[in-house]
N, C-alpha and C positions, 0 to 999 in steps of 0.2 A: 274446784278441782284443778283448774289450770295452775294455781299457785303450788299445789303439791307436786305436779310434774316439774315445774321450774326448780323447786327445792331438790328434787331427786336428781335432776340434771346437774345442778350446782355441786351436790355432794359427789356425784360420779366424776365430774371434772376435777374436783379437789383431790380425789383419790388418785386420779391419773397423773396429775401434776406433782404429787408427792409433797413432802415437807420442805419448808423454806423459812425465810425470815418472817413470812406472813402466814404460814400454815403450820399447825402443830397437830400431831396425832398423839392421843393419850390412850394407852392400853388399859384394859380392865383386868389384865392378867400379869403375873410376875413369875420369875423362875426360869430355869433352863427350858429350851424348846421341848425336850422330852418329858418335862415334869412341871407343867404350868399349873398355877393355882390362882384363885381369885385374889385381887388386891383388896385391901380394906378401903372403905369409902373415904376415910381420913387421908389415906395416902393419895388417892386419886384427886381429892379436893386440893391437897397441897400442891400437886403438879399443875392443876388448873389455875390456882392462884398465882403461881410463879409465871405461867405463860401469860396470864392477863396483865400482870405488872409489866412484863416485857413488851407486850403489845401497846400498853398505855404509854410507855416511854418511847415508842416508835410511831409508826403510821397505822397502827391497828393490825388486825389479822383475824384468822379463823381457827377455832379449835374443834377437832372431831374426837369425841370420846368413844372408846370402844373400837379403836382402829390401831393396828400395829404399825411400827415404823415403816414396814414395807408396803403399807396400804391395805393389808388384809383386815377385813372387818371381823371382829371377835364378838362373841355373844356372852353376855354376863347379865343374867336376869335378876339375881338376888344380891343386892348391896348389903354389906355388913356394916 
């Protein structure tokens, strides 16, 4: 149980610190703020792949999926 609390703390701290060269947030939604719709799994995976390559060419990093650029956690339960 202690490991779960540590992971929760790590995610919370990552959200507070925001994006940087070592932290990326990937949204599960797309579109204007007043008209958001779910992104396709293929689109999300392409973004993740790009971030992973960037991190591999640098000193590593962390990716949080389902988080907006401003650190807001979004919910997306059905991947397409």
